[in-house]
N, C-alpha and C positions, 0 to 999 in steps of 0.2 A: 504493501500500500505506500510505502515511502515513495515506491516509482510513480504511484499514481498521481501524488500529491505535488510532486515535481514538476508533473505535465503541464503544458499550457491549457488554457481552456478547453475542455473536452464537451461542453454541454452538447446535447443531443440537438437541440434546437430545431426538430422535425415537426413540432405542432400535432404530434399524433397521440392517440390513445388519450384522449381529453376525458373519456370515461374508461372504466374497466373493458378490455376487450371481450368479445363473446364470439363464439363459433364452436368449431369442432375439430379434434385432434386424435390422431391414431393410436397413441403409443397404449394408454392402460388397457384398451379393449383388443387391440391387435399385435401389440408388442413387436417382434422382429420376426414374424412369421413369412418366410421368404420362399417356402416350399408351394410354388403356384400349379406344380404337378398335382400334387396330393390335395391340396386345398384351395382351388383357384378362387374360391368366393371369398376368403378371409386372407389371403396374403397381402403383403405390401406390395401395391401394383398400382399402374395409372387406373385400371379398372374401378378398384377399390373408391380412388379420389374423385373419379367422374360419378360414380353412383352416389357418394356421399354429398356432392355437390348437387345433383339432382334432387335429393331429399331435402336439404336445405333450401333449396330455390321452390319446390312444389308442396312441401309439407307445412308451411306455415313459419318456419324457422327464421328464414331472412327478414320477414316483416318485422319481426320482434327484434332485431338486430344480432342474430347469430350468423355473422357474415364471412368469418375466416374459416377455411377448409386447411389444415394444417399438418403437413408431412413431416412425420417425426423419424428417428433413425431407421437405418438398413435402407434408404432408397437408391443408393449410389452404386456404381460399379465398385469392385474391390481395390482397383487403382486409378489415379488420375491419368489423364491422357498425355501424349507426348509433349503438348504444350504446358503441362502441368496442371490443367484444367481439371475439376471436377465434373464428371460425366454420370447421368444416371445409368442404372443398371439396364443394359440394352434389351435383355428378354423380359423385364418386369413392366420398364418404362419405354416401348419402343418408338412412341410418340415424340418423348422428350419432354422436359419440363416447360418448356415455353408453350408448347402445344396444349398442356395442361392447365397452364396458367391462363392461356387465351379461354379454353373452355369455361374455366371457373369465373372470370370476368365478364363473360356473355351472359352469365345466369346472376348478374349483379352482386358476384361474391368476391371474396379476395383470397389468395393463395399464401399460406406460411410454409416455410421450410426449416430443417433441422441442420445444423453444423455443431463442430465441437472443436473447442479451443484445445488441441493437442496432437498428439501423434495419430490417435485413432479416435473415433467416434467410440460411445460407450459399447456398441455391437460390433465393433471390431472393423468398421469402413473408415476410408481415410479421413483424417482428420484436418484441421485447420491450424498448421504451424504457422508461427509468427510471420514468416515470410511469403506465406500464401493469404494473409489478412487482405489485403487490398485486392488481389486476383478475384478472391471468393466473392468479396462484396460485389465488385463488378460483374461478375458470373450472375450472380443473383438477381441485380437490378436487370441486366439485359435478358434475363428469362421473364421477367415480369412479377417477380415475387413481391409480396407486400408484408411478408413479417419474417424476420428470422429469430429463432431460438438458437442459442450458442450454449451448448453443454459445456462441461468442464474435465471430463474423462482424460486421463494419460497427460496431466499437464500439472506442472509445480506451480506453487503460491506466487513466484517471482514472474513465471510466465502469464500467469492469470493477469497478476497486477497490471501488466503492460499490454496484454492482449486485448482484453475486454474494452478499454478506452480507446485503444487504436481500431477495433472493429467499429466503434461509434463513429470516429472520425471518418474511416473509410465509407461507411453506408451513407453518412452525408455527404461526401465528396461525390457518391455518384449521380446525386441530384433527384434520385427516385425515392418519394416517401415510404421508408420501410419500417415499421414498428420493431423494435429491438428488443427481445428477451433475454435476458442472460440468467444463467445460472451459477454466476460468481459466488453470491455470498453462501449458498447450499454447499459449496466446497470448503468454505472457511469457518464452519461451524454456525453460520447466520447471526452471529452476535459481535459488538465490539469487543476488544479494540481490534479484532482481526477484520470486521466489517465497519467501513464507514458510510453508514447510510445517506450522508449529505453529498457524498461524492458519488456515489451510486444512483442518487436521483438525478443528477446531471449527467449522467454515461447511459442510463438505460431506461427505456420505459416500462418495462416491469421486469422482475426477478424471482427467480425461485430462491427461497430463504431455506428450506428445509427438505426432508426426505420425500422421495417418490411416493406417491399415493398408491396403495394397493387395493384390490376389489375386496374390501372388508371395512366392517363397522370399527374393528380395533385400529385399523390405520387411519381412519376419519378421525377419530378420537384422538390418537396421539398427535396429529396435526393440530387439531384444536387446543387441546392442553399446551403443546409448545407456543403457539402462536399469542395464546392469551395470557399465557404465563410471562411472556416477553412483551405484552403489549405497550410498556412504556416507551420501550426502543423503537418498536415496529411502527405503531400507529401514526407517530408524526413524520414518518418518512413516506408515506402515501399520499397521493393528491392527483389532481389532474396531469395525466402525462408520464406517471411514475406510481407504479403498484407494486405493493407485495402479493406474491402470487402462491398461495397453498398449495397449487396443484390442481388436476382435473376433476371434473365433477363426473362421477362413477355411477350416477342414477341411471338406472335402465339395464344394469348387468346384471352380476349374480350374487353380489355379496351384503348389500343392504336390504332390508325390509322397507315396506311403504312409510312407515312413521321416520325411519333413519334415512330415507331418501328425502322426505320433506325436511328433516333436520339439516343435512348437507347444504340443501338449497337455502334453506334461511341463514344458516350461520355464515356461509360465503357471501351471501348478500350483504350482512351485516358488516362483514371485512372488507367491502368494497372490493372483492377477489375478482379476477377474470373469470367469466363464465365459460370455460373451455370443456364442451361435453367429450368424453370418450366412450362411445357406445355404439352399438349398431342401428342407426336411423332407419335401415331398411326392415327391420323386426320388433322395435322399440313397444313396448306395451302402452295402451291408452292412458294407464294412471301414470306411469313414468312420465309420459309427454306432457300430462296435464299439470305435472309439478315444473317441469323445464320450462313450459311456455306460459306461465302464471304471469299476466301482463303488469299486476302491480307489483310482483316481486322484482322484476325486470326494471321496472320503473325506479324503484327505491335502490337496486344495484347500480344503475345508471345516474344517479343523482348527481347534476353538475356540480355540486360543492365538493363532491368526491372526499368526504371524509370517512376514514375508516371508523367503525365502531369499537366499542370496548365492551368489556365484561364488566358489570357495575355491581353484581350481588353474587355470592357463591354461599349458599345455604347448607348446614349441616344434613338437611332433608335431600341433599342431591339434586337440589333445582338451581338453575344458574340463570342469570338476567343479564342480557346484552341490550346496550342502547346505540344506535347510530344516529347523529344529528343530521337533518336533510333541509334541502333548500326551503324558503318561505317558513321559517321557524316549526317544519314538520319533522316528527322522529319517526324511527322504528323501533320497536321494542320484540325483542325475542326472549320468551320463557321456555327453557331447555331442561327437561328432565333426564338425567343419568340414572333413573331408578330402573329395576328391571322387575317389579312386583306388579303394579296395578296402577291405573290412573291417579294421578294425584292432584288434590286441590289445593292451589297456593293463594294465599291471601298476602294482599299488600296496597299499597296506594301510591299514587304518582308523587305524593310528596315523600314518601320513602324513597324513593328513585330519583330525587333531586329534581325533580320538575318545580318551576316556580309558583309559590304560594298564589291562591285565589285566581288561578287561570282555569279555563275551561276547554277540554278538548273533546274533538269528534273522533269517534274509534272506531277504524275500520278491521275487519277480520281480513288478514292478506289471503290465506288459503280460501276461505269460504267466499270472501269478496263483500259481506254485508257489512252495513255500517251499524255496530253495536249501539250507538248512541252518543249522549253528550257526558263527559266525565270530568267532575271537578278533582283538582289535585288533590284535596283534603278526603274525598270519598275512598273508603275500603272497597276493593274489588277482589273476585276470586278467578280463578282460571283453572281449568281440568286439564292437566298435560300429561299425555299418554307416555308408557315407558319408552326410553330413548327418542321421546317426540318432542314436538314444540308446539307452541302457540306463538303466532307472530300478529303484532298489531301495527298499523300504520296510525299516526295521531297527526291531526291538523289542529293548530289554534282556533278556538272560537272566540276567545277573549284574550286580552294581553298576549301578543304574538313574541313571546321571549324565548330564547332558546334555553334548554336545561344547561346546568353547569357541567 
């Protein structure tokens, strides 16, 4: 990081990701499946991305803001070409990445791609060594790529401190607007003093802070635990143009129950997290789709103020309360149960949750959509929260439009 501090201004200055990016990403659901002979439908190939682009465009996702189709690891050939350029695997991506980008753009969507600042990618494909940073940035721009996720396998802390800012400059220099997602902090433990979030926010549009998500509730909880245990460090780092990324939404896969799926969506929304789904949109269930396409939820996630929410209450009863301040003095509240026994009735008041005295709020249930009614700050209320589930409220001030502390 001393290297990064010594660099001239590296601000991204791309004006992108003013709200958390939304879209679809291949990794969690499809991993590094490259066996297109045995599994043509699910292997990492241009066909998979053509089909996901079709689903985003035709099934109501694009209109809600899910606009990125993101290729993750294992897309490239095992070697660079004679000119040292990255090339897609010729069998699995016979049309090339430019053709895929054109296909995606024709559907009103954007294309993301994956690279790795190191000798190899995490999956063992050619990485972007420091000498290749400029060339790779130019290649991605020429292909029409709109987002780059730059991983950090097979590289040292020194190489990362030099390479991540260098890629920001190289992307800027292409003249193409490319959202820049860094995995830098995740490889440095995610916390100061190794990670300087002030510098990071000037270099990257979003960044992975912590472990990869797996298709399990334990994995979701471990991410939630880490993010909110460290919220004093992480929360101030987020804002328009630069976001903490707790990793993909796994709703619609195999590891989460219905209640847990609702919880992941609510908690990611309150964190102002990028909403990057990683599921099979060709076969997604109607219940998973309903959670992911909740308009009020997305409106809250995409709030223009871009303030990341915080955990404000942690009860002995294993109920937790999260608050996210929103524009126009509105707020989102999430009541989350870590219990595993039965629905729990939790009683509190807005006053206890640090809302201003003598204010009145219109309360709307985010999942059901219905207006619950007017609530005075001093009034006690109860919510019934299912095990590993959430109740989520959207609150608009009706009198005294002031923000909770």
